[in-house]
Each structure stands twice: as structure tokens, then as C-alpha cells.
LODRENLUM-136510 format. One line per 8 residues: number of its first residue (from 0); their letters; for each residue x, y, z of C-alpha. Coordinates in Angstrom, 2 decimals, always signed. Layout:
LODRENLUM-136510
NUM) A) X/Y/Z | ...
***
This chain:
LODRENLUM-136510
0) XXXXXXXX) +19.56/+19.50/-39.01 | +18.21/+18.61/-35.56 | +16.18/+15.49/-35.04 | +12.44/+16.08/-34.47 | +11.26/+16.07/-30.88 | +9.32/+13.04/-29.77 | +6.82/+12.82/-26.98 | +8.17/+10.29/-24.53
8) XXXXXXXX) +4.69/+9.48/-23.23 | +3.19/+8.77/-26.64 | +6.21/+6.82/-27.82 | +6.67/+4.82/-24.63 | +6.39/+1.13/-25.51 | +4.02/-1.01/-23.51 | +6.10/-3.09/-21.08 | +4.06/-6.26/-21.69
16) XXXXXXXX) +3.04/-8.14/-24.83 | -0.02/-6.78/-26.65 | -2.03/-9.93/-25.96 | -1.46/-9.65/-22.20 | -2.23/-5.94/-22.20 | -5.49/-6.63/-24.05 | -6.44/-9.22/-21.45 | -5.65/-6.82/-18.60
24) XXXXXXXX) -7.58/-4.01/-20.27 | -10.69/-6.13/-20.81 | -10.95/-7.49/-17.27 | -12.03/-5.84/-14.02 | -9.35/-3.97/-12.04 | -9.26/-6.58/-9.22 | -8.85/-9.39/-11.76 | -6.23/-7.37/-13.63
32) XXXXXXXX) -4.27/-7.00/-10.38 | -4.34/-10.78/-9.92 | -3.12/-11.36/-13.47 | -0.41/-8.72/-13.06 | +0.91/-10.48/-9.95 | +2.31/-13.15/-12.27 | +4.77/-10.57/-13.65 | +8.03/-9.56/-11.98
40) XXXXXXXX) +7.51/-6.51/-9.77 | +9.70/-4.18/-11.84 | +7.62/-4.95/-14.92 | +4.37/-4.46/-12.95 | +5.62/-1.06/-11.81 | +6.51/-0.06/-15.38 | +3.09/-1.23/-16.53 | +1.37/+0.76/-13.78
48) XXXXXXXX) +3.34/+3.86/-14.86 | +2.50/+3.23/-18.52 | -1.21/+3.06/-17.68 | -1.08/+6.02/-15.30 | +0.18/+8.30/-18.07 | -2.98/+7.51/-20.06 | -6.05/+9.01/-18.41 | -8.43/+6.31/-19.67
56) XXXXXXXX) -6.24/+3.61/-18.05 | -5.91/+5.16/-14.58 | -8.13/+2.56/-12.83 | -6.00/-0.18/-14.34 | -2.85/+1.67/-13.28 | -3.98/+1.86/-9.66 | -5.06/-1.79/-9.60 | -1.67/-2.91/-10.87
64) XXXXXXXX) +0.19/-0.42/-8.65 | -1.57/-1.87/-5.60 | +0.55/-4.99/-6.14 | +3.83/-3.02/-6.15 | +6.12/-1.64/-3.47 | +6.60/+2.12/-3.26 | +10.26/+1.90/-4.24 | +9.47/-0.04/-7.41
72) XXXXXXXX) +6.92/+2.54/-8.50 | +9.31/+5.42/-7.84 | +12.05/+3.67/-9.80 | +9.64/+3.10/-12.70 | +7.95/+6.50/-12.73 | +10.08/+8.94/-10.76 | +8.10/+11.51/-8.78 | +4.87/+10.25/-10.34
80) XXXXXXXX) +5.60/+6.88/-8.74 | +4.93/+8.38/-5.31 | +1.55/+9.67/-6.48 | +0.71/+6.35/-8.10 | +1.62/+4.53/-4.90 | -0.50/+6.79/-2.69 | -3.51/+6.78/-5.00 | -3.39/+3.01/-5.37
88) XXXX) -3.66/+2.64/-1.60 | -6.18/+5.43/-0.92 | -8.25/+6.09/-4.06 | -10.50/+8.68/-2.37
***
């Protein structure tokens, strides 16, 4: 019998501890970006991708992504990484 399909977006684990994510979620996007800068860039990029895939966290995703290089975002999110990068630099 085949294993049940799982949604990779819904099952994706948060790349930071719950306490840190809660702190980031509760603060303003500029302050969240400052807090995120304390993380290694690869983890920031994964966190930006994690947030980007959840509509209600898009502002947080772009704030965190603004602290990442394009290559890191692409490595973390594939083709979506390019979109995340562009939107984090030009939100209009």
C-alpha cells in the first residue's frame, strides 16, 4: 500500500525555534529584520521562504529576505527565491 501524500508546505518545519519565531511574529517587520540578522544567512533565507509560503506572513518574509543575498534565497526557495528577493527590495 502506498504511503499517503503529504503537503510539503504544510509539513515544512519552521527553521527557527518556536520562541524565536513567536518573537519575530509579534514585532514590526523592521525590528524582525534586525533580530533575524543575528541568524546565519542560510537560516534567514529558509525562514524567509517558510514565511513566504504562508500568505499571512508575507510582510515578515520580505523583511527577513531583505537581509539575505539573492543566491541564498534561491538556494532556500528555488524559483520562488527570485520572487522573494525582488519583492523584498521593491515591495510596490
